[in-house]
Every structure is written in structure tokens, then in C-alpha cells.
N, CA, C, O and the ligand as a Tripos MOL2 file, in Angstrom:
@<TRIPOS>MOLECULE
protein
  273   271    69     0     0
PROTEIN
NO_CHARGES

@<TRIPOS>ATOM
      1 N         211.3810  163.6420   42.7590 N.3       1 MET1
      2 CA        211.1900  164.9150   42.8430 C.3       1 MET1
      3 C         210.5520  165.4760   41.7410 C.2       1 MET1
      4 O         210.9910  165.3080   40.6040 O.2       1 MET1
      5 N         209.3110  166.2880   42.0390 N.am      2 SER2
      6 CA        208.6630  166.8050   40.9810 C.3       2 SER2
      7 C         209.0540  168.3590   40.8240 C.2       2 SER2
      8 O         208.9330  169.2200   41.6940 O.2       2 SER2
      9 N         209.5010  168.5060   39.6460 N.am      3 THR3
     10 CA        209.9190  169.7970   39.2880 C.3       3 THR3
     11 C         208.7430  170.5280   38.9010 C.2       3 THR3
     12 O         207.9420  169.9770   38.1460 O.2       3 THR3
     13 N         208.5260  171.7260   39.3270 N.am      4 ASP4
     14 CA        207.4430  172.4970   38.8430 C.3       4 ASP4
     15 C         207.6990  173.0490   37.3590 C.2       4 ASP4
     16 O         208.4030  174.0140   37.0640 O.2       4 ASP4
     17 N         207.0590  172.3220   36.5950 N.am      5 ILE5
     18 CA        207.3820  172.8590   35.2600 C.3       5 ILE5
     19 C         206.2520  173.9740   34.8230 C.2       5 ILE5
     20 O         205.0410  173.8330   34.9910 O.2       5 ILE5
     21 N         206.8250  174.9780   34.2970 N.am      6 ASP6
     22 CA        206.0000  176.1870   33.9840 C.3       6 ASP6
     23 C         205.0140  175.9520   32.9640 C.2       6 ASP6
     24 O         205.2780  176.5080   31.8990 O.2       6 ASP6
     25 N         203.9970  175.3110   32.9920 N.am      7 PHE7
     26 CA        203.2500  175.0130   32.0060 C.3       7 PHE7
     27 C         202.2940  176.1850   31.4850 C.2       7 PHE7
     28 O         201.5300  176.7640   32.2570 O.2       7 PHE7
     29 N         202.3650  176.4300   30.4190 N.am      8 PRO8
     30 CA        201.2170  177.4940   29.9190 C.3       8 PRO8
     31 C         199.8490  177.0900   30.2360 C.2       8 PRO8
     32 O         199.4950  175.9160   30.1310 O.2       8 PRO8
     33 N         198.9740  178.1400   30.6690 N.am      9 GLU9
     34 CA        197.6760  177.7470   31.2870 C.3       9 GLU9
     35 C         196.9390  177.1230   29.9790 C.2       9 GLU9
     36 O         196.6310  175.9370   29.8630 O.2       9 GLU9
     37 N         196.7600  177.9330   29.2130 N.am     10 HIS10
     38 CA        195.9130  177.2960   27.8940 C.3      10 HIS10
     39 C         196.4970  177.9080   26.7040 C.2      10 HIS10
     40 O         196.2760  179.0310   26.2510 O.2      10 HIS10
     41 N         197.3480  176.9130   26.2280 N.am     11 GLU11
     42 CA        198.0850  177.5370   24.9490 C.3      11 GLU11
     43 C         197.1950  177.0110   23.6960 C.2      11 GLU11
     44 O         196.9660  175.8240   23.4670 O.2      11 GLU11
     45 N         196.7690  178.0360   22.9800 N.am     12 PRO12
     46 CA        195.9340  177.8900   21.7380 C.3      12 PRO12
     47 C         197.1060  177.3870   20.6500 C.2      12 PRO12
     48 O         198.3030  177.5940   20.8540 O.2      12 PRO12
     49 N         196.6810  176.8160   19.6710 N.am     13 ALA13
     50 CA        197.4920  176.5570   18.5740 C.3      13 ALA13
     51 C         198.3760  177.6180   18.1660 C.2      13 ALA13
     52 O         197.9420  178.6590   17.6730 O.2      13 ALA13
     53 N         199.6180  177.3900   18.3560 N.am     14 PRO14
     54 CA        200.3770  178.6500   18.0780 C.3      14 PRO14
     55 C         200.4700  178.9620   16.5270 C.2      14 PRO14
     56 O         200.3120  178.0520   15.7140 O.2      14 PRO14
     57 N         200.6970  180.0980   16.1830 N.am     15 PRO15
     58 CA        200.5270  180.4610   14.8670 C.3      15 PRO15
     59 C         201.4770  179.6370   14.0070 C.2      15 PRO15
     60 O         202.6020  179.3550   14.4200 O.2      15 PRO15
     61 N         201.0070  179.2270   12.7430 N.am     16 LYS16
     62 CA        201.8470  178.3480   11.8920 C.3      16 LYS16
     63 C         202.1720  179.0390   10.5630 C.2      16 LYS16
     64 O         201.3450  179.7460    9.9870 O.2      16 LYS16
     65 N         203.1340  178.8600   10.2000 N.am     17 ILE17
     66 CA        203.6640  179.4250    8.7790 C.3      17 ILE17
     67 C         202.7520  178.4130    7.6630 C.2      17 ILE17
     68 O         202.8790  177.1890    7.6120 O.2      17 ILE17
     69 N         202.0420  179.0310    7.0050 N.am     18 ARG18
     70 CA        201.1470  178.4590    5.9080 C.3      18 ARG18
     71 C         201.3370  179.2920    4.5690 C.2      18 ARG18
     72 O         201.7730  180.4410    4.5050 O.2      18 ARG18
     73 N         200.9340  178.5090    3.5370 N.am     19 ILE19
     74 CA        201.0020  179.2690    2.2660 C.3      19 ILE19
     75 C         199.6160  179.6240    2.0850 C.2      19 ILE19
     76 O         198.6750  178.8540    2.2780 O.2      19 ILE19
     77 N         199.5310  180.7890    1.7170 N.am     20 CYS20
     78 CA        198.2320  181.3770    1.2870 C.3      20 CYS20
     79 C         197.6480  180.7220   -0.0010 C.2      20 CYS20
     80 O         198.3550  180.5460   -0.9930 O.2      20 CYS20
     81 N         196.4450  180.3980    0.0440 N.am     21 LEU21
     82 CA        195.8330  179.8810   -1.3530 C.3      21 LEU21
     83 C         195.6090  180.8410   -2.1010 C.2      21 LEU21
     84 O         195.2400  180.4740   -3.2170 O.2      21 LEU21
     85 N         195.6690  181.8670   -1.9740 N.am     22 ARG22
     86 CA        195.2760  182.9080   -2.9220 C.3      22 ARG22
     87 C         196.6820  183.5550   -3.6980 C.2      22 ARG22
     88 O         196.8180  183.5930   -4.9210 O.2      22 ARG22
     89 N         197.4190  183.9190   -2.9630 N.am     23 CYS23
     90 CA        198.7100  184.5450   -3.4200 C.3      23 CYS23
     91 C         199.9320  183.6620   -3.1840 C.2      23 CYS23
     92 O         201.0810  183.9830   -3.4910 O.2      23 CYS23
     93 N         199.5870  182.5870   -2.6430 N.am     24 GLN24
     94 CA        200.8760  181.5670   -2.4520 C.3      24 GLN24
     95 C         201.9720  182.2230   -1.7510 C.2      24 GLN24
     96 O         203.1460  181.9070   -1.9450 O.2      24 GLN24
     97 N         201.6160  183.1030   -0.9640 N.am     25 THR25
     98 CA        202.6270  183.6370   -0.1100 C.3      25 THR25
     99 C         202.5820  183.1120    1.3420 C.2      25 THR25
    100 O         201.5370  182.9200    1.9640 O.2      25 THR25
    101 N         203.7780  182.9080    1.7930 N.am     26 GLU26
    102 CA        203.9770  182.4510    3.3200 C.3      26 GLU26
    103 C         203.2260  183.5330    4.2370 C.2      26 GLU26
    104 O         203.2810  184.7440    4.0270 O.2      26 GLU26
    105 N         202.5430  182.9490    5.2460 N.am     27 PHE27
    106 CA        201.8450  183.8560    6.2220 C.3      27 PHE27
    107 C         201.6250  183.2270    7.4400 C.2      27 PHE27
    108 O         201.5580  181.9970    7.4360 O.2      27 PHE27
    109 N         201.5150  183.7640    8.3550 N.am     28 GLU28
    110 CA        201.3940  183.2710    9.8950 C.3      28 GLU28
    111 C         199.7530  183.0820    9.9590 C.2      28 GLU28
    112 O         199.0140  184.0540   10.1110 O.2      28 GLU28
    113 N         199.2990  181.8330    9.8360 N.am     29 SER29
    114 CA        198.0380  181.5690   10.0210 C.3      29 SER29
    115 C         197.6850  181.3490   11.6100 C.2      29 SER29
    116 O         198.3780  180.5330   12.2180 O.2      29 SER29
    117 N         196.8630  181.8910   12.1620 N.am     30 ALA30
    118 CA        196.5290  181.8880   13.5630 C.3      30 ALA30
    119 C         195.7980  180.4070   14.0490 C.2      30 ALA30
    120 O         195.8200  179.7950   15.1170 O.2      30 ALA30
    121 N         195.2120  180.1720   12.8710 N.am     31 TRP31
    122 CA        194.5700  178.9220   13.4280 C.3      31 TRP31
    123 C         194.6590  177.6420   12.1550 C.2      31 TRP31
    124 O         195.1390  177.8940   11.0490 O.2      31 TRP31
    125 N         194.2110  176.5090   12.4600 N.am     32 ALA32
    126 CA        194.4310  175.4150   11.5400 C.3      32 ALA32
    127 C         193.6650  175.8420   10.2680 C.2      32 ALA32
    128 O         194.1260  175.5790    9.1570 O.2      32 ALA32
    129 N         192.5010  176.4960   10.4270 N.am     33 GLY33
    130 CA        191.6800  176.6470    9.1710 C.3      33 GLY33
    131 C         192.0490  177.7790    8.4270 C.2      33 GLY33
    132 O         191.4920  177.8330    7.3300 O.2      33 GLY33
    133 N         192.8060  178.6860    8.6830 N.am     34 GLU34
    134 CA        193.0820  179.8290    8.0970 C.3      34 GLU34
    135 C         194.1360  179.6430    6.9440 C.2      34 GLU34
    136 O         195.3430  179.4720    7.1180 O.2      34 GLU34
    137 N         193.5400  179.6990    5.8470 N.am     35 ARG35
    138 CA        194.4780  179.3020    4.6140 C.3      35 ARG35
    139 C         194.6640  180.4690    3.7480 C.2      35 ARG35
    140 O         195.2880  180.4010    2.6900 O.2      35 ARG35
    141 N         194.0180  181.7430    4.2810 N.am     36 ILE36
    142 CA        194.1670  182.9130    3.5040 C.3      36 ILE36
    143 C         195.0780  184.0200    4.1870 C.2      36 ILE36
    144 O         194.8230  184.2850    5.3610 O.2      36 ILE36
    145 N         195.9430  184.5760    3.6620 N.am     37 CYS37
    146 CA        196.7150  185.6500    4.3150 C.3      37 CYS37
    147 C         195.7440  186.7810    4.5400 C.2      37 CYS37
    148 O         194.6850  186.9280    3.9300 O.2      37 CYS37
    149 N         196.2270  187.5660    5.4920 N.am     38 LYS38
    150 CA        195.5990  188.6890    5.9820 C.3      38 LYS38
    151 C         195.4850  189.7440    4.6130 C.2      38 LYS38
    152 O         194.4660  190.3520    4.2870 O.2      38 LYS38
    153 N         196.6110  189.7800    4.0170 N.am     39 ALA39
    154 CA        196.3430  190.7180    3.0360 C.3      39 ALA39
    155 C         195.2680  190.2810    1.9170 C.2      39 ALA39
    156 O         194.7030  191.1670    1.2750 O.2      39 ALA39
    157 N         195.0050  189.0360    1.6980 N.am     40 CYS40
    158 CA        194.1250  188.6350    0.6100 C.3      40 CYS40
    159 C         192.5450  188.8160    1.4160 C.2      40 CYS40
    160 O         191.5500  189.2610    0.8450 O.2      40 CYS40
    161 N         192.5810  188.4320    2.6360 N.am     41 LYS41
    162 CA        191.3810  188.7720    3.3040 C.3      41 LYS41
    163 C         190.9200  190.0340    3.3340 C.2      41 LYS41
    164 O         189.7220  190.2740    3.1860 O.2      41 LYS41
    165 N         191.7660  190.9070    3.5170 N.am     42 SER42
    166 CA        191.5270  192.4000    3.3660 C.3      42 SER42
    167 C         190.9210  192.8240    2.2410 C.2      42 SER42
    168 O         190.2310  193.8410    2.1620 O.2      42 SER42
    169 N         191.1890  191.9770    1.2620 N.am     43 THR43
    170 CA        190.6550  192.4740   -0.0700 C.3      43 THR43
    171 C         189.2050  192.1900   -0.2450 C.2      43 THR43
    172 O         188.4820  192.8890   -0.9540 O.2      43 THR43
    173 N         188.7550  191.0380    0.4870 N.am     44 HIS44
    174 CA        187.2030  190.8490    0.6930 C.3      44 HIS44
    175 C         186.9830  190.0770   -0.7830 C.2      44 HIS44
    176 O         185.8910  189.6040   -1.0990 O.2      44 HIS44
    177 N         187.9660  190.0280   -1.4920 N.am     45 ALA45
    178 CA        187.7290  189.3670   -2.8390 C.3      45 ALA45
    179 C         187.3030  187.8530   -2.8070 C.2      45 ALA45
    180 O         186.3770  187.3400   -3.4350 O.2      45 ALA45
    181 N         188.2330  187.2140   -1.8850 N.am     46 TRP46
    182 CA        188.0030  185.7010   -1.6150 C.3      46 TRP46
    183 C         186.6170  185.2080   -1.0530 C.2      46 TRP46
    184 O         186.1300  184.0780   -1.0900 O.2      46 TRP46
    185 N         186.0970  186.4310   -0.4960 N.am     47 ARG47
    186 CA        184.7570  186.0840    0.0310 C.3      47 ARG47
    187 C         183.5610  186.0050   -0.8350 C.2      47 ARG47
    188 O         182.7010  185.1250   -0.8230 O.2      47 ARG47
    189 N         183.6310  187.0620   -1.5950 N.am     48 SER48
    190 CA        182.5110  187.2090   -2.5550 C.3      48 SER48
    191 C         182.6460  186.4130   -3.7540 C.2      48 SER48
    192 O         181.7710  186.4000   -4.6200 O.2      48 SER48
    193 N         183.8820  185.6500   -3.8410 N.am     49 GLY49
    194 CA        184.2340  184.7410   -4.8850 C.3      49 GLY49
    195 C         185.2530  185.1450   -5.5660 C.2      49 GLY49
    196 O         186.1040  185.7570   -4.9220 O.2      49 GLY49
    197 N         185.4630  184.9620   -6.8820 N.am     50 GLU50
    198 CA        186.7200  185.3690   -7.5010 C.3      50 GLU50
    199 C         186.2550  186.3690   -8.6060 C.2      50 GLU50
    200 O         185.2000  186.2630   -9.2310 O.2      50 GLU50
    201 N         187.1900  187.3580   -8.7640 N.am     51 GLY51
    202 CA        187.0340  188.2540   -9.7640 C.3      51 GLY51
    203 C         185.9940  189.3540   -9.4490 C.2      51 GLY51
    204 O         185.2170  189.7990  -10.2930 O.2      51 GLY51
    205 N         186.0430  189.7190   -8.2690 N.am     52 VAL52
    206 CA        184.8780  190.8440   -7.9680 C.3      52 VAL52
    207 C         184.9710  191.9300   -8.8370 C.2      52 VAL52
    208 O         186.0140  192.5760   -8.9420 O.2      52 VAL52
    209 N         184.0100  192.1680   -9.4380 N.am     53 ARG53
    210 CA        184.0080  193.4540  -10.4480 C.3      53 ARG53
    211 C         183.2790  194.6110   -9.6620 C.2      53 ARG53
    212 O         182.1170  194.5420   -9.2590 O.2      53 ARG53
    213 N         184.0390  195.5680   -9.5200 N.am     54 THR54
    214 CA        183.2990  196.7860   -8.8600 C.3      54 THR54
    215 C         182.5340  197.5360  -10.0140 C.2      54 THR54
    216 O         183.1450  198.3160  -10.7440 O.2      54 THR54
    217 N         181.4270  197.3330  -10.1400 N.am     55 VAL55
    218 CA        180.7180  198.1350  -11.1150 C.3      55 VAL55
    219 C         180.5850  199.6060  -10.8370 C.2      55 VAL55
    220 O         179.8220  200.0800   -9.9950 O.2      55 VAL55
    221 N         181.3070  200.2150  -11.5340 N.am     56 SER56
    222 CA        181.2870  201.6560  -10.8930 C.3      56 SER56
    223 C         180.4020  202.3850  -11.9850 C.2      56 SER56
    224 O         180.8390  202.8710  -13.0280 O.2      56 SER56
    225 N         179.0690  202.3760  -11.5610 N.am     57 ASN57
    226 CA        178.2110  203.2380  -12.3950 C.3      57 ASN57
    227 C         178.0990  204.6620  -12.1830 C.2      57 ASN57
    228 O         177.2810  205.3980  -12.7360 O.2      57 ASN57
    229 N         179.0560  205.0280  -11.2710 N.am     58 ARG58
    230 CA        178.9830  206.3330  -10.8100 C.3      58 ARG58
    231 C         180.0060  207.2130  -11.6290 C.2      58 ARG58
    232 O         180.9270  207.8030  -11.0650 O.2      58 ARG58
    233 N         179.8120  207.2650  -12.8810 N.am     59 SER59
    234 CA        180.8880  207.9870  -13.6060 C.3      59 SER59
    235 C         180.0530  209.3480  -14.2230 C.2      59 SER59
    236 O         179.0150  209.2910  -14.8820 O.2      59 SER59
    237 N         180.7040  210.4400  -13.8730 N.am     60 GLY60
    238 CA        179.8460  211.6230  -14.3780 C.3      60 GLY60
    239 C         178.5240  211.8130  -13.5950 C.2      60 GLY60
    240 O         177.5080  211.3760  -14.1350 O.2      60 GLY60
    241 N         178.4320  212.3210  -12.5700 N.am     61 GLY61
    242 CA        177.2880  212.1320  -11.7800 C.3      61 GLY61
    243 C         176.2520  213.1710  -12.1260 C.2      61 GLY61
    244 O         176.2200  213.6940  -13.2400 O.2      61 GLY61
    245 N         175.4230  213.4580  -11.1820 N.am     62 GLY62
    246 CA        174.4120  214.2820  -11.3780 C.3      62 GLY62
    247 C         173.2230  213.7340  -12.2340 C.2      62 GLY62
    248 O         172.3620  214.4770  -12.7060 O.2      62 GLY62
    249 N         173.2430  212.4390  -12.3910 N.am     63 GLY63
    250 CA        172.0800  211.7890  -13.0470 C.3      63 GLY63
    251 C         171.1240  211.2680  -12.1630 C.2      63 GLY63
    252 O         170.9830  210.0450  -12.1400 O.2      63 GLY63
    253 N         170.4170  212.0010  -11.4070 N.am     64 LYS64
    254 CA        169.5640  211.5140  -10.4680 C.3      64 LYS64
    255 C         168.1210  211.5770  -11.0380 C.2      64 LYS64
    256 O         167.5320  212.6580  -11.0420 O.2      64 LYS64
    257 N         167.6620  210.7000  -11.4130 N.am     65 SER65
    258 CA        166.2890  210.8730  -12.0410 C.3      65 SER65
    259 C         165.2660  210.5680  -10.8890 C.2      65 SER65
    260 O         165.0560  209.4320  -10.4630 O.2      65 SER65
    261 N         164.7020  211.6160  -10.4700 N.am     66 GLY66
    262 CA        163.7890  211.3240   -9.3840 C.3      66 GLY66
    263 C         162.5200  210.5030   -9.7610 C.2      66 GLY66
    264 O         161.4910  210.9490  -10.2670 O.2      66 GLY66
    265 N         162.7870  209.2500   -9.4240 N.am     67 GLY67
    266 CA        161.3370  208.4370  -10.1380 C.3      67 GLY67
    267 C         160.2990  208.2910   -9.0420 C.2      67 GLY67
    268 O         159.9560  207.2750   -8.4360 O.2      67 GLY67
    269 N         159.8630  209.5900   -8.9240 N.am     68 ASP68
    270 CA        158.7280  209.5040   -7.7900 C.3      68 ASP68
    271 C         159.0110  209.1600   -6.5130 C.2      68 ASP68
    272 O         158.1110  209.1060   -5.6740 O.2      68 ASP68
    273 ZN        197.2730  185.7230    0.2470 Zn       69 ZN69
@<TRIPOS>BOND
     1     1     2 1
     2     2     3 1
     3     3     4 2
     4     3     5 am
     5     5     6 1
     6     6     7 1
     7     7     8 2
     8     7     9 am
     9     9    10 1
    10    10    11 1
    11    11    12 2
    12    11    13 am
    13    13    14 1
    14    14    15 1
    15    15    16 2
    16    15    17 am
    17    17    18 1
    18    18    19 1
    19    19    20 2
    20    19    21 am
    21    21    22 1
    22    22    23 1
    23    23    24 2
    24    23    25 am
    25    25    26 1
    26    26    27 1
    27    27    28 2
    28    27    29 am
    29    29    30 1
    30    30    31 1
    31    31    32 2
    32    31    33 am
    33    33    34 1
    34    34    35 1
    35    35    36 2
    36    35    37 am
    37    37    38 1
    38    38    39 1
    39    39    40 2
    40    39    41 am
    41    41    42 1
    42    42    43 1
    43    43    44 2
    44    43    45 am
    45    45    46 1
    46    46    47 1
    47    47    48 2
    48    47    49 am
    49    49    50 1
    50    50    51 1
    51    51    52 2
    52    51    53 am
    53    53    54 1
    54    54    55 1
    55    55    56 2
    56    55    57 am
    57    57    58 1
    58    58    59 1
    59    59    60 2
    60    59    61 am
    61    61    62 1
    62    62    63 1
    63    63    64 2
    64    63    65 am
    65    65    66 1
    66    66    67 1
    67    67    68 2
    68    67    69 am
    69    69    70 1
    70    70    71 1
    71    71    72 2
    72    71    73 am
    73    73    74 1
    74    74    75 1
    75    75    76 2
    76    75    77 am
    77    77    78 1
    78    78    79 1
    79    79    80 2
    80    79    81 am
    81    81    82 1
    82    82    83 1
    83    83    84 2
    84    83    85 am
    85    85    86 1
    86    86    87 1
    87    87    88 2
    88    87    89 am
    89    89    90 1
    90    90    91 1
    91    91    92 2
    92    91    93 am
    93    93    94 1
    94    94    95 1
    95    95    96 2
    96    95    97 am
    97    97    98 1
    98    98    99 1
    99    99   100 2
   100    99   101 am
   101   101   102 1
   102   102   103 1
   103   103   104 2
   104   103   105 am
   105   105   106 1
   106   106   107 1
   107   107   108 2
   108   107   109 am
   109   109   110 1
   110   110   111 1
   111   111   112 2
   112   111   113 am
   113   113   114 1
   114   114   115 1
   115   115   116 2
   116   115   117 am
   117   117   118 1
   118   118   119 1
   119   119   120 2
   120   119   121 am
   121   121   122 1
   122   122   123 1
   123   123   124 2
   124   123   125 am
   125   125   126 1
   126   126   127 1
   127   127   128 2
   128   127   129 am
   129   129   130 1
   130   130   131 1
   131   131   132 2
   132   131   133 am
   133   133   134 1
   134   134   135 1
   135   135   136 2
   136   135   137 am
   137   137   138 1
   138   138   139 1
   139   139   140 2
   140   139   141 am
   141   141   142 1
   142   142   143 1
   143   143   144 2
   144   143   145 am
   145   145   146 1
   146   146   147 1
   147   147   148 2
   148   147   149 am
   149   149   150 1
   150   150   151 1
   151   151   152 2
   152   151   153 am
   153   153   154 1
   154   154   155 1
   155   155   156 2
   156   155   157 am
   157   157   158 1
   158   158   159 1
   159   159   160 2
   160   159   161 am
   161   161   162 1
   162   162   163 1
   163   163   164 2
   164   163   165 am
   165   165   166 1
   166   166   167 1
   167   167   168 2
   168   167   169 am
   169   169   170 1
   170   170   171 1
   171   171   172 2
   172   171   173 am
   173   173   174 1
   174   174   175 1
   175   175   176 2
   176   175   177 am
   177   177   178 1
   178   178   179 1
   179   179   180 2
   180   179   181 am
   181   181   182 1
   182   182   183 1
   183   183   184 2
   184   183   185 am
   185   185   186 1
   186   186   187 1
   187   187   188 2
   188   187   189 am
   189   189   190 1
   190   190   191 1
   191   191   192 2
   192   191   193 am
   193   193   194 1
   194   194   195 1
   195   195   196 2
   196   195   197 am
   197   197   198 1
   198   198   199 1
   199   199   200 2
   200   199   201 am
   201   201   202 1
   202   202   203 1
   203   203   204 2
   204   203   205 am
   205   205   206 1
   206   206   207 1
   207   207   208 2
   208   207   209 am
   209   209   210 1
   210   210   211 1
   211   211   212 2
   212   211   213 am
   213   213   214 1
   214   214   215 1
   215   215   216 2
   216   215   217 am
   217   217   218 1
   218   218   219 1
   219   219   220 2
   220   219   221 am
   221   221   222 1
   222   222   223 1
   223   223   224 2
   224   223   225 am
   225   225   226 1
   226   226   227 1
   227   227   228 2
   228   227   229 am
   229   229   230 1
   230   230   231 1
   231   231   232 2
   232   231   233 am
   233   233   234 1
   234   234   235 1
   235   235   236 2
   236   235   237 am
   237   237   238 1
   238   238   239 1
   239   239   240 2
   240   239   241 am
   241   241   242 1
   242   242   243 1
   243   243   244 2
   244   243   245 am
   245   245   246 1
   246   246   247 1
   247   247   248 2
   248   247   249 am
   249   249   250 1
   250   250   251 1
   251   251   252 2
   252   251   253 am
   253   253   254 1
   254   254   255 1
   255   255   256 2
   256   255   257 am
   257   257   258 1
   258   258   259 1
   259   259   260 2
   260   259   261 am
   261   261   262 1
   262   262   263 1
   263   263   264 2
   264   263   265 am
   265   265   266 1
   266   266   267 1
   267   267   268 2
   268   267   269 am
   269   269   270 1
   270   270   271 1
   271   271   272 2
@<TRIPOS>SUBSTRUCTURE
     1 MET1         2 RESIDUE 1 A MET
     2 SER2         6 RESIDUE 1 A SER
     3 THR3        10 RESIDUE 1 A THR
     4 ASP4        14 RESIDUE 1 A ASP
     5 ILE5        18 RESIDUE 1 A ILE
     6 ASP6        22 RESIDUE 1 A ASP
     7 PHE7        26 RESIDUE 1 A PHE
     8 PRO8        30 RESIDUE 1 A PRO
     9 GLU9        34 RESIDUE 1 A GLU
    10 HIS10       38 RESIDUE 1 A HIS
    11 GLU11       42 RESIDUE 1 A GLU
    12 PRO12       46 RESIDUE 1 A PRO
    13 ALA13       50 RESIDUE 1 A ALA
    14 PRO14       54 RESIDUE 1 A PRO
    15 PRO15       58 RESIDUE 1 A PRO
    16 LYS16       62 RESIDUE 1 A LYS
    17 ILE17       66 RESIDUE 1 A ILE
    18 ARG18       70 RESIDUE 1 A ARG
    19 ILE19       74 RESIDUE 1 A ILE
    20 CYS20       78 RESIDUE 1 A CYS
    21 LEU21       82 RESIDUE 1 A LEU
    22 ARG22       86 RESIDUE 1 A ARG
    23 CYS23       90 RESIDUE 1 A CYS
    24 GLN24       94 RESIDUE 1 A GLN
    25 THR25       98 RESIDUE 1 A THR
    26 GLU26      102 RESIDUE 1 A GLU
    27 PHE27      106 RESIDUE 1 A PHE
    28 GLU28      110 RESIDUE 1 A GLU
    29 SER29      114 RESIDUE 1 A SER
    30 ALA30      118 RESIDUE 1 A ALA
    31 TRP31      122 RESIDUE 1 A TRP
    32 ALA32      126 RESIDUE 1 A ALA
    33 GLY33      130 RESIDUE 1 A GLY
    34 GLU34      134 RESIDUE 1 A GLU
    35 ARG35      138 RESIDUE 1 A ARG
    36 ILE36      142 RESIDUE 1 A ILE
    37 CYS37      146 RESIDUE 1 A CYS
    38 LYS38      150 RESIDUE 1 A LYS
    39 ALA39      154 RESIDUE 1 A ALA
    40 CYS40      158 RESIDUE 1 A CYS
    41 LYS41      162 RESIDUE 1 A LYS
    42 SER42      166 RESIDUE 1 A SER
    43 THR43      170 RESIDUE 1 A THR
    44 HIS44      174 RESIDUE 1 A HIS
    45 ALA45      178 RESIDUE 1 A ALA
    46 TRP46      182 RESIDUE 1 A TRP
    47 ARG47      186 RESIDUE 1 A ARG
    48 SER48      190 RESIDUE 1 A SER
    49 GLY49      194 RESIDUE 1 A GLY
    50 GLU50      198 RESIDUE 1 A GLU
    51 GLY51      202 RESIDUE 1 A GLY
    52 VAL52      206 RESIDUE 1 A VAL
    53 ARG53      210 RESIDUE 1 A ARG
    54 THR54      214 RESIDUE 1 A THR
    55 VAL55      218 RESIDUE 1 A VAL
    56 SER56      222 RESIDUE 1 A SER
    57 ASN57      226 RESIDUE 1 A ASN
    58 ARG58      230 RESIDUE 1 A ARG
    59 SER59      234 RESIDUE 1 A SER
    60 GLY60      238 RESIDUE 1 A GLY
    61 GLY61      242 RESIDUE 1 A GLY
    62 GLY62      246 RESIDUE 1 A GLY
    63 GLY63      250 RESIDUE 1 A GLY
    64 LYS64      254 RESIDUE 1 A LYS
    65 SER65      258 RESIDUE 1 A SER
    66 GLY66      262 RESIDUE 1 A GLY
    67 GLY67      266 RESIDUE 1 A GLY
    68 ASP68      270 RESIDUE 1 A ASP
    69 ZN69       273 GROUP 0 **** ****
């Protein structure tokens, strides 16, 4: 007797709980290579490297020197 097992058509790797490499927080990684939680990803800091310094040169505006 062959029982019809309800196989999932194509099941991608199920989300797995991993530890974020950045904040060491458990998160649901969608795929095997995902080691950074969404929170950290959203910071964009991990992309550009570490310690992204936002150079805020725009303090006290109006300094527009029209250099021709
Ligand atoms: Zn994180």
C-alpha cells in the first residue's frame, strides 16, 4: 500500500535559529549563510565595516561657498 504522503513541493531550508555574529542575539536566519540578524543588517554598519562614522559636516549650515 502506498500511502500518499503529502510532500512539500519544494521546501527551502527552513529558518534556523542562529546567533548573530554582531550582537550575539538569537535570530531566525532564513538561509545557511545568514549570520547577521535583521536588526544588525538594518544598521548597514556591518556592511561598510566596523565603526561607521557618520561625518556630520553639516553643522550650522549656510556655508555654501559657490566655487564657480
Ligand atoms: Zn545582530
